[in-house]
C-alpha positions in Angstrom: 52.8 29.1 -141.0 50.0 30.4 -138.8 50.5 34.2 -138.3 47.4 34.8 -136.2 47.9 35.5 -132.5 45.5 35.0 -129.6 45.7 38.1 -127.4 43.5 36.6 -124.6 45.3 35.7 -121.5 44.4 33.1 -119.0 44.4 33.6 -115.2 47.7 31.9 -114.9 49.2 34.3 -117.5 48.0 37.4 -115.7 49.1 36.6 -112.2 47.5 38.1 -109.0 48.3 41.7 -109.9 46.9 41.3 -113.4 43.7 39.7 -112.1 43.2 42.5 -109.6 43.7 45.1 -112.4 41.2 43.4 -114.7 38.6 43.1 -111.9 39.0 46.8 -111.0 38.6 47.8 -114.7 35.4 45.7 -115.0 34.0 47.1 -111.8 34.7 50.6 -112.9 32.9 50.0 -116.2 29.9 48.5 -114.4 29.8 51.4 -112.0 29.9 53.9 -114.8 27.0 52.1 -116.5 25.0 52.1 -113.3 25.6 55.9 -112.7 24.6 56.7 -116.3 21.5 54.7 -116.0 20.6 56.4 -112.7 21.2 59.8 -114.1 19.1 59.1 -117.2 16.2 57.8 -115.1 16.4 60.8 -112.8 16.3 63.3 -115.7 13.4 61.4 -117.2 11.5 61.6 -113.9 12.3 65.3 -113.5 11.1 66.0 -117.1 7.9 64.0 -116.5 7.3 65.9 -113.2 7.8 69.3 -114.9 5.4 68.3 -117.7 2.7 67.7 -115.1 2.6 71.5 -114.4 0.7 72.3 -111.2 0.1 68.6 -110.4 3.9 67.9 -110.2 6.0 68.1 -107.1 7.9 71.4 -106.6 11.6 71.1 -107.4 12.2 73.8 -104.8 10.1 73.8 -101.7 8.4 76.9 -100.5 9.2 75.8 -96.9 11.4 73.1 -95.4 9.6 69.8 -95.7 9.1 67.8 -92.6 10.4 64.7 -94.3 13.8 65.4 -92.7 12.4 64.8 -89.2 11.4 61.5 -87.7 7.8 60.5 -88.2 6.1 59.4 -85.0 5.9 55.6 -85.0 2.4 54.2 -84.7 2.0 53.0 -81.1 -0.2 49.8 -81.0 -0.4 49.7 -77.2 -2.2 52.9 -76.5 -4.9 52.3 -73.8 -8.5 53.3 -74.5 -11.1 55.1 -72.5 -14.9 54.4 -72.9 -17.3 57.2 -73.7 -19.1 56.5 -70.4 -16.0 57.7 -68.5 -16.2 61.1 -70.1 -18.5 63.5 -68.3 -19.0 67.2 -68.6 -17.1 69.2 -66.0 -14.7 66.4 -65.1 -11.5 68.2 -64.2 -9.6 64.9 -64.3 -10.0 64.8 -68.1 -8.4 66.7 -71.0 -10.0 65.9 -74.3 -8.0 66.6 -77.5 -9.3 66.7 -81.1 -6.6 65.6 -83.5 -8.5 66.4 -86.7 -7.9 69.3 -89.1 -9.0 72.7 -87.6 -11.8 73.3 -90.2 -13.3 69.8 -89.3 -13.0 70.6 -85.6 -14.9 73.9 -86.1 -17.7 72.0 -87.9 -18.4 69.8 -84.9 -16.4 68.7 -81.9 -16.8 67.4 -78.3 -17.6 70.2 -76.0 -14.6 71.4 -74.2 -12.1 69.6 -76.5 -8.9 71.3 -77.3 -7.9 71.5 -81.0 -4.5 70.0 -81.8 -4.4 69.2 -85.5 -2.0 66.4 -86.3 0.1 66.8 -89.5 2.5 64.3 -90.9 5.2 64.7 -88.3 3.9 67.1 -85.6 0.8 68.8 -84.4 0.0 72.5 -84.9 -0.5 73.7 -81.4 2.0 76.3 -80.0 2.4 75.6 -76.4 0.2 72.6 -76.5 2.9 70.1 -75.7 4.1 71.9 -72.7 0.6 72.3 -71.5 -0.2 68.6 -71.7 3.0 67.7 -69.9 1.8 69.7 -66.9 -1.5 67.7 -66.8 -0.1 65.0 -64.6 -2.6 62.8 -62.9 -5.2 63.5 -65.5 -6.6 61.4 -68.4 -5.6 62.9 -71.8 -8.2 61.5 -74.2 -7.4 61.8 -77.9 -10.0 61.4 -80.7 -9.9 62.1 -84.4 -12.1 60.1 -86.8 -10.5 60.5 -90.3 -8.7 58.6 -92.9 -5.3 59.7 -91.7 -5.7 58.0 -88.3 -4.8 61.4 -86.8 -5.8 60.3 -83.2 -3.4 57.4 -83.2 -0.6 59.5 -84.7 -1.1 62.3 -82.2 -1.4 59.9 -79.2 1.8 58.2 -80.4 3.6 61.6 -80.8 2.5 62.7 -77.3 3.7 59.5 -75.7 7.0 59.7 -77.5 7.4 63.3 -76.1 6.9 62.2 -72.5 3.3 63.2 -72.1 1.7 60.9 -69.5 -1.8 59.6 -69.2 -2.5 59.5 -72.9 -5.6 57.5 -74.0 -7.6 57.0 -77.1 -11.4 57.4 -77.1 -12.7 53.9 -77.5 -14.8 53.7 -80.7 -13.8 57.3 -81.6 -16.6 59.7 -82.6 -18.8 56.8 -83.8 -19.1 55.6 -80.2 -19.7 59.1 -79.0 -22.6 59.6 -81.4 -24.1 56.2 -80.7 -24.2 57.0 -77.0 -26.4 60.0 -77.9 -23.7 62.5 -77.1 -23.8 65.8 -79.1 -21.1 67.8 -80.9 -20.8 71.5 -80.8 -19.7 73.8 -83.6 -17.6 77.0 -83.7 -18.3 79.8 -86.2 -15.7 80.8 -88.8 -16.3 84.5 -89.4 -16.4 85.9 -92.9 -16.1 89.4 -94.3 -16.7 90.9 -97.7 -14.0 92.9 -99.4 -16.4 95.8 -99.9 -16.6 96.2 -96.1 -12.8 96.3 -95.9 -11.5 98.4 -98.8 -10.7 101.9 -97.5 -10.8 100.9 -93.8 -7.8 100.7 -91.5 -6.9 98.6 -88.5 -7.0 95.0 -89.5 -3.9 92.9 -89.9 -4.1 91.2 -93.3 -2.5 87.8 -93.5 -1.9 86.2 -96.9 -1.9 82.4 -96.6 -0.7 81.7 -100.2 2.8 80.4 -101.1 5.5 83.2 -101.1 5.7 83.4 -104.9 2.0 84.2 -105.2 2.3 86.6 -102.3 5.2 88.5 -103.9 3.3 88.7 -107.3 0.5 90.7 -105.7 -1.0 91.2 -102.2 -3.0 93.5 -100.1 -0.8 96.5 -99.0 0.8 95.8 -95.6 -0.2 92.1 -95.5 2.0 89.5 -93.8 2.7 86.2 -95.5 2.1 83.1 -93.4 1.7 80.1 -95.9 -0.8 77.5 -94.9 -1.7 74.7 -97.4 -3.2 72.1 -95.0 -0.3 69.7 -95.8 2.5 71.3 -93.8 1.9 73.1 -90.5 2.3 76.9 -90.6 5.6 78.3 -89.4 5.4 77.9 -85.6 6.9 81.3 -84.8 4.7 83.2 -87.3 1.6 81.3 -86.1 2.3 82.0 -82.5 2.8 85.7 -83.3 -0.7 85.7 -84.9 -2.2 84.0 -81.9 -0.8 86.6 -79.6 -1.8 89.6 -81.8 -4.2 92.1 -80.3 -5.2 93.5 -83.7 -8.2 92.2 -85.7 -6.9 89.6 -88.2 -8.2 89.1 -91.8 -6.9 86.1 -93.6 -7.1 85.5 -97.3 -5.6 83.5 -100.2 -7.0 81.4 -102.9 -4.6 78.8 -104.3 -4.9 76.8 -107.6 -7.0 73.7 -107.7 -5.1 70.5 -107.0 -7.4 67.6 -107.6 -4.8 65.1 -106.3 -4.6 66.8 -103.0 -8.2 67.8 -102.6 -9.9 66.4 -99.6 -12.3 63.6 -100.6 -16.0 64.5 -100.5 -15.5 68.3 -100.5 -16.7 70.7 -103.2 -14.6 73.7 -102.2 -12.6 74.4 -105.3 -10.3 76.1 -105.7 -8.9 75.5 -102.2 -9.0 78.7 -100.2 -6.0 78.6 -98.0 -7.1 81.8 -96.3 -10.0 79.9 -94.9 -7.7 77.1 -93.7 -5.5 79.6 -91.8 -8.5 81.3 -90.3 -9.8 77.9 -89.1 -6.4 77.1 -87.5 -6.4 80.4 -85.6 -10.0 80.2 -84.5 -9.7 76.6 -83.3 -7.0 77.7 -81.0 -9.1 80.6 -79.6 -7.6 83.5 -81.5 -9.8 86.5 -81.1 -11.2 88.8 -83.8 -10.2 86.6 -86.8 -12.2 86.8 -90.1 -11.8 85.2 -93.5 -11.9 87.3 -96.7 -13.6 85.1 -99.1 -12.3 85.3 -102.7 -8.8 86.6 -101.9 -7.2 89.3 -104.0 -9.7 88.9 -106.8 -12.5 89.9 -104.6 -10.4 92.7 -103.1 -9.6 94.1 -106.6 -13.3 93.9 -107.7 -14.2 95.9 -104.6 -11.8 98.6 -105.8 -8.8 97.7 -103.6 -5.2 97.9 -104.8 -2.6 95.2 -104.7 1.2 95.7 -104.4 4.2 93.5 -105.3 7.0 92.6 -103.0 9.8 91.1 -105.1 12.1 90.6 -102.1 9.7 89.6 -99.4 7.3 91.1 -96.9 6.8 94.9 -97.0 8.0 97.2 -94.2 5.3 98.0 -91.6 3.7 94.5 -91.7 3.6 94.1 -88.0 1.2 92.2 -85.8 
Protein backbone atom coordinates (compact mmCIF):
# COMPACT_ATOMS: atom_id res chain seq x y z
CA UNK A 1 0.00 0.00 0.00
CA UNK A 2 1.35 3.42 -0.89
CA UNK A 3 1.24 5.61 2.27
CA UNK A 4 2.70 8.76 0.65
CA UNK A 5 0.33 11.68 0.11
CA UNK A 6 0.49 14.57 -2.33
CA UNK A 7 -0.33 17.81 -0.47
CA UNK A 8 -0.35 19.92 -3.63
CA UNK A 9 -3.75 21.05 -4.73
CA UNK A 10 -4.92 21.88 -8.19
CA UNK A 11 -6.90 24.97 -9.11
CA UNK A 12 -10.08 22.92 -9.21
CA UNK A 13 -9.42 21.68 -5.65
CA UNK A 14 -8.86 25.19 -4.24
CA UNK A 15 -11.85 26.93 -5.72
CA UNK A 16 -12.15 30.69 -6.31
CA UNK A 17 -11.61 31.65 -2.66
CA UNK A 18 -8.58 29.43 -2.32
CA UNK A 19 -7.04 30.78 -5.50
CA UNK A 20 -7.49 34.35 -4.27
CA UNK A 21 -5.93 33.45 -0.94
CA UNK A 22 -2.93 31.83 -2.63
CA UNK A 23 -2.48 34.85 -4.94
CA UNK A 24 -2.62 37.25 -2.01
CA UNK A 25 -0.04 35.24 -0.08
CA UNK A 26 2.34 35.13 -3.04
CA UNK A 27 1.88 38.86 -3.67
CA UNK A 28 2.61 39.64 -0.03
CA UNK A 29 5.82 37.58 -0.15
CA UNK A 30 6.93 39.30 -3.36
CA UNK A 31 6.17 42.75 -1.89
CA UNK A 32 8.14 41.91 1.26
CA UNK A 33 11.14 40.88 -0.81
CA UNK A 34 10.94 44.09 -2.84
CA UNK A 35 10.76 46.25 0.32
CA UNK A 36 13.69 44.40 1.86
CA UNK A 37 15.74 44.83 -1.30
CA UNK A 38 14.91 48.56 -1.46
CA UNK A 39 15.81 49.08 2.20
CA UNK A 40 19.11 47.24 1.79
CA UNK A 41 19.99 49.28 -1.30
CA UNK A 42 19.11 52.54 0.47
CA UNK A 43 21.23 51.67 3.52
CA UNK A 44 24.13 50.75 1.24
CA UNK A 45 23.81 54.09 -0.60
CA UNK A 46 23.66 56.07 2.67
CA UNK A 47 26.70 54.24 3.98
CA UNK A 48 28.63 54.92 0.79
CA UNK A 49 27.62 58.59 0.88
CA UNK A 50 28.75 58.92 4.52
CA UNK A 51 32.08 57.30 3.68
CA UNK A 52 32.71 60.02 1.09
CA UNK A 53 32.99 62.58 3.92
CA UNK A 54 32.94 66.14 2.60
CA UNK A 55 32.24 65.03 -0.98
CA UNK A 56 29.01 63.32 0.01
CA UNK A 57 25.56 64.85 0.00
CA UNK A 58 24.37 66.23 3.35
CA UNK A 59 21.74 64.00 4.94
CA UNK A 60 20.25 67.08 6.57
CA UNK A 61 20.24 70.24 4.48
CA UNK A 62 21.43 73.53 5.93
CA UNK A 63 18.56 75.22 4.08
CA UNK A 64 15.45 74.05 2.24
CA UNK A 65 16.58 72.79 -1.15
CA UNK A 66 14.82 74.24 -4.15
CA UNK A 67 14.20 70.79 -5.60
CA UNK A 68 10.73 70.98 -4.07
CA UNK A 69 9.78 73.81 -6.40
CA UNK A 70 9.10 73.59 -10.10
CA UNK A 71 12.15 74.14 -12.28
CA UNK A 72 11.53 76.57 -15.14
CA UNK A 73 11.02 74.64 -18.35
CA UNK A 74 13.38 75.57 -21.16
CA UNK A 75 11.48 77.72 -23.62
CA UNK A 76 12.66 77.01 -27.17
CA UNK A 77 10.67 79.84 -28.77
CA UNK A 78 12.30 82.86 -27.17
CA UNK A 79 12.86 85.61 -29.76
CA UNK A 80 16.35 87.07 -30.22
CA UNK A 81 17.62 90.59 -30.65
CA UNK A 82 20.77 91.37 -32.62
CA UNK A 83 23.68 93.28 -31.12
CA UNK A 84 23.18 96.12 -33.62
CA UNK A 85 19.81 96.90 -32.00
CA UNK A 86 21.44 97.61 -28.64
CA UNK A 87 22.68 101.16 -28.36
CA UNK A 88 23.91 103.09 -25.37
CA UNK A 89 21.27 105.33 -23.81
CA UNK A 90 18.35 103.55 -25.46
CA UNK A 91 15.56 103.85 -22.91
CA UNK A 92 13.52 101.27 -24.77
CA UNK A 93 15.92 98.51 -23.67
CA UNK A 94 16.58 96.78 -20.38
CA UNK A 95 19.66 94.55 -20.54
CA UNK A 96 19.94 91.78 -17.95
CA UNK A 97 22.99 89.63 -17.11
CA UNK A 98 22.01 86.13 -15.96
CA UNK A 99 25.51 84.94 -15.02
CA UNK A 100 26.87 84.51 -11.46
CA UNK A 101 27.51 87.82 -9.72
CA UNK A 102 31.30 87.37 -9.51
CA UNK A 103 31.44 86.81 -13.29
CA UNK A 104 29.24 89.85 -13.83
CA UNK A 105 31.64 92.03 -11.83
CA UNK A 106 34.61 90.80 -13.89
CA UNK A 107 33.05 92.11 -17.11
CA UNK A 108 29.52 92.94 -18.28
CA UNK A 109 27.64 95.05 -20.81
CA UNK A 110 27.52 98.63 -19.61
CA UNK A 111 24.20 99.41 -17.97
CA UNK A 112 23.19 95.75 -17.62
CA UNK A 113 21.36 94.70 -14.49
CA UNK A 114 22.66 91.67 -12.59
CA UNK A 115 20.10 88.91 -12.09
CA UNK A 116 22.03 85.68 -11.37
CA UNK A 117 19.97 82.65 -12.35
CA UNK A 118 20.20 79.70 -10.00
CA UNK A 119 18.60 76.30 -10.53
CA UNK A 120 15.01 77.35 -9.93
CA UNK A 121 14.97 81.13 -9.50
CA UNK A 122 17.14 84.22 -9.83
CA UNK A 123 18.67 86.10 -6.92
CA UNK A 124 17.30 89.59 -7.39
CA UNK A 125 14.99 90.98 -4.69
CA UNK A 126 12.44 93.18 -6.39
CA UNK A 127 13.83 92.37 -9.82
CA UNK A 128 10.77 90.48 -11.04
CA UNK A 129 8.33 93.24 -10.09
CA UNK A 130 10.63 95.83 -11.68
CA UNK A 131 10.73 94.00 -15.02
CA UNK A 132 6.96 93.51 -15.00
CA UNK A 133 6.62 97.30 -14.98
CA UNK A 134 8.83 97.67 -18.06
CA UNK A 135 5.98 97.21 -20.51
CA UNK A 136 6.68 98.37 -24.03
CA UNK A 137 10.42 97.83 -23.64
CA UNK A 138 12.74 95.13 -24.89
CA UNK A 139 14.14 93.07 -22.00
CA UNK A 140 17.31 91.52 -23.41
CA UNK A 141 18.89 88.61 -21.53
CA UNK A 142 22.43 87.36 -21.94
CA UNK A 143 24.57 84.91 -20.00
CA UNK A 144 27.32 83.00 -21.72
CA UNK A 145 28.11 80.03 -19.48
CA UNK A 146 27.82 76.25 -19.35
CA UNK A 147 24.56 76.37 -17.40
CA UNK A 148 22.66 78.22 -20.17
CA UNK A 149 21.66 80.77 -17.57
CA UNK A 150 20.29 83.20 -20.17
CA UNK A 151 17.79 80.69 -21.54
CA UNK A 152 16.83 79.60 -18.01
CA UNK A 153 16.28 83.18 -16.85
CA UNK A 154 14.37 84.19 -19.99
CA UNK A 155 12.14 81.13 -19.61
CA UNK A 156 11.57 81.94 -15.94
CA UNK A 157 10.63 85.54 -16.70
CA UNK A 158 8.19 84.58 -19.46
CA UNK A 159 6.56 82.01 -17.19
CA UNK A 160 6.14 84.74 -14.56
CA UNK A 161 4.31 87.09 -16.93
CA UNK A 162 7.17 89.39 -17.84
CA UNK A 163 6.56 90.74 -21.35
CA UNK A 164 9.01 91.67 -24.07
CA UNK A 165 11.71 89.13 -23.14
CA UNK A 166 14.42 88.52 -25.73
CA UNK A 167 17.75 86.72 -25.86
CA UNK A 168 20.86 88.49 -27.12
CA UNK A 169 21.47 86.87 -30.50
CA UNK A 170 24.90 85.23 -30.40
CA UNK A 171 25.30 86.10 -26.71
CA UNK A 172 28.55 87.73 -25.58
CA UNK A 173 30.52 86.19 -28.46
CA UNK A 174 28.53 88.30 -30.89
CA UNK A 175 28.92 91.32 -28.62
CA UNK A 176 32.72 91.00 -28.63
CA UNK A 177 32.93 90.25 -32.37
CA UNK A 178 31.05 93.48 -33.00
CA UNK A 179 33.84 95.32 -31.20
CA UNK A 180 31.69 96.15 -28.19
CA UNK A 181 33.45 96.42 -24.84
CA UNK A 182 32.63 95.12 -21.40
CA UNK A 183 32.96 97.08 -18.18
CA UNK A 184 34.07 95.77 -14.80
CA UNK A 185 33.03 96.56 -11.27
CA UNK A 186 35.44 96.42 -8.35
CA UNK A 187 35.01 94.03 -5.45
CA UNK A 188 36.50 95.79 -2.43
CA UNK A 189 38.75 93.88 -0.05
CA UNK A 190 39.89 94.66 3.46
CA UNK A 191 42.59 93.17 5.68
CA UNK A 192 41.77 91.83 9.10
CA UNK A 193 44.49 94.00 10.63
CA UNK A 194 42.53 97.08 9.57
CA UNK A 195 39.34 95.83 11.21
CA UNK A 196 40.33 94.28 14.54
CA UNK A 197 39.54 96.75 17.30
CA UNK A 198 37.38 98.95 15.11
CA UNK A 199 33.62 99.42 15.44
CA UNK A 200 30.86 100.19 13.00
CA UNK A 201 30.86 97.51 10.27
CA UNK A 202 28.16 94.89 10.06
CA UNK A 203 29.98 91.55 9.80
CA UNK A 204 28.23 88.89 7.75
CA UNK A 205 29.34 85.26 7.91
CA UNK A 206 28.53 83.46 4.64
CA UNK A 207 29.42 79.95 5.85
CA UNK A 208 26.93 77.17 6.67
CA UNK A 209 25.21 77.53 10.08
CA UNK A 210 27.21 74.74 11.72
CA UNK A 211 30.51 76.46 10.86
CA UNK A 212 29.12 79.80 12.00
CA UNK A 213 28.04 78.40 15.35
CA UNK A 214 31.44 76.79 15.89
CA UNK A 215 33.19 80.17 15.83
CA UNK A 216 32.48 83.58 14.30
CA UNK A 217 33.37 87.25 14.64
CA UNK A 218 31.45 88.78 17.60
CA UNK A 219 28.13 90.29 16.51
CA UNK A 220 28.25 88.78 13.01
CA UNK A 221 25.08 87.77 11.20
CA UNK A 222 24.85 84.45 9.39
CA UNK A 223 23.67 84.58 5.76
CA UNK A 224 24.81 81.32 4.07
CA UNK A 225 25.86 81.68 0.44
CA UNK A 226 27.48 78.75 -1.36
CA UNK A 227 26.91 79.68 -4.99
CA UNK A 228 24.58 76.71 -5.49
CA UNK A 229 21.47 77.87 -3.65
CA UNK A 230 20.37 81.53 -3.62
CA UNK A 231 20.83 83.35 -0.30
CA UNK A 232 17.73 83.62 1.86
CA UNK A 233 15.61 86.31 0.11
CA UNK A 234 14.57 88.15 3.29
CA UNK A 235 18.05 88.18 4.80
CA UNK A 236 19.59 89.25 1.51
CA UNK A 237 17.07 92.06 1.03
CA UNK A 238 17.84 93.27 4.55
CA UNK A 239 21.54 93.47 3.71
CA UNK A 240 20.81 95.39 0.50
CA UNK A 241 18.82 97.94 2.49
CA UNK A 242 21.40 98.26 5.29
CA UNK A 243 22.93 101.69 5.82
CA UNK A 244 25.86 100.28 7.77
CA UNK A 245 29.16 99.33 6.07
CA UNK A 246 29.15 95.58 5.44
CA UNK A 247 32.10 93.21 5.72
CA UNK A 248 31.52 89.67 4.48
CA UNK A 249 33.72 86.71 5.25
CA UNK A 250 33.72 82.91 5.27
CA UNK A 251 36.07 80.29 3.87
CA UNK A 252 34.46 76.91 3.23
CA UNK A 253 36.16 73.57 2.67
CA UNK A 254 37.43 72.62 -0.77
CA UNK A 255 34.90 70.67 -2.82
CA UNK A 256 36.56 69.61 -6.05
CA UNK A 257 33.34 68.17 -7.46
CA UNK A 258 31.53 71.49 -7.14
CA UNK A 259 34.46 73.76 -8.00
CA UNK A 260 33.90 76.00 -10.99
CA UNK A 261 35.90 74.72 -14.00
CA UNK A 262 38.98 76.73 -14.86
CA UNK A 263 39.27 78.51 -11.51
CA UNK A 264 42.14 78.27 -9.08
CA UNK A 265 40.40 79.80 -6.06
CA UNK A 266 40.70 77.02 -3.51
CA UNK A 267 39.32 76.75 -0.96
CA UNK A 268 36.13 78.47 -2.09
CA UNK A 269 35.67 81.73 -0.19
CA UNK A 270 31.94 82.03 0.25
CA UNK A 271 32.43 85.47 1.80
CA UNK A 272 33.65 86.68 -1.58
CA UNK A 273 30.61 85.13 -3.29
CA UNK A 274 28.23 86.96 -0.97
CA UNK A 275 30.08 90.26 -1.38
CA UNK A 276 29.85 89.87 -5.17
CA UNK A 277 26.10 89.22 -4.97
CA UNK A 278 25.60 92.41 -2.96
CA UNK A 279 27.89 94.64 -5.02
CA UNK A 280 26.40 93.41 -8.30
CA UNK A 281 23.02 94.68 -7.07
CA UNK A 282 24.47 98.09 -6.14
CA UNK A 283 24.80 97.59 -2.39
CA UNK A 284 26.92 100.38 -0.94
CA UNK A 285 30.00 100.12 1.29
CA UNK A 286 30.48 96.36 0.95
CA UNK A 287 33.93 94.83 1.47
CA UNK A 288 35.23 91.30 1.62
CA UNK A 289 37.47 90.07 4.45
CA UNK A 290 39.86 87.71 2.74
CA UNK A 291 40.91 84.68 4.76
CA UNK A 292 37.86 84.58 7.01
CA UNK A 293 38.16 83.80 10.72
CA UNK A 294 41.69 82.44 10.31
CA UNK A 295 42.91 85.83 9.12
CA UNK A 296 40.86 87.50 11.85
CA UNK A 297 42.48 85.42 14.61
CA UNK A 298 45.98 85.93 13.20
CA UNK A 299 45.38 89.68 13.43
CA UNK A 300 44.52 89.29 17.12
CA UNK A 301 40.74 89.21 16.81
CA UNK A 302 38.53 87.00 18.95
CA UNK A 303 35.87 84.57 17.81
CA UNK A 304 32.81 83.47 19.75
CA UNK A 305 30.50 80.49 19.58
CA UNK A 306 26.72 80.55 19.24
CA UNK A 307 25.40 77.03 19.93
CA UNK A 308 21.77 78.12 19.47
CA UNK A 309 22.02 80.54 16.54
CA UNK A 310 22.80 84.20 15.93
CA UNK A 311 23.88 86.34 18.90
CA UNK A 312 21.81 89.19 20.26
CA UNK A 313 22.63 92.55 18.83
CA UNK A 314 23.43 91.31 15.32
CA UNK A 315 21.27 93.91 13.62
CA UNK A 316 21.62 95.48 10.16
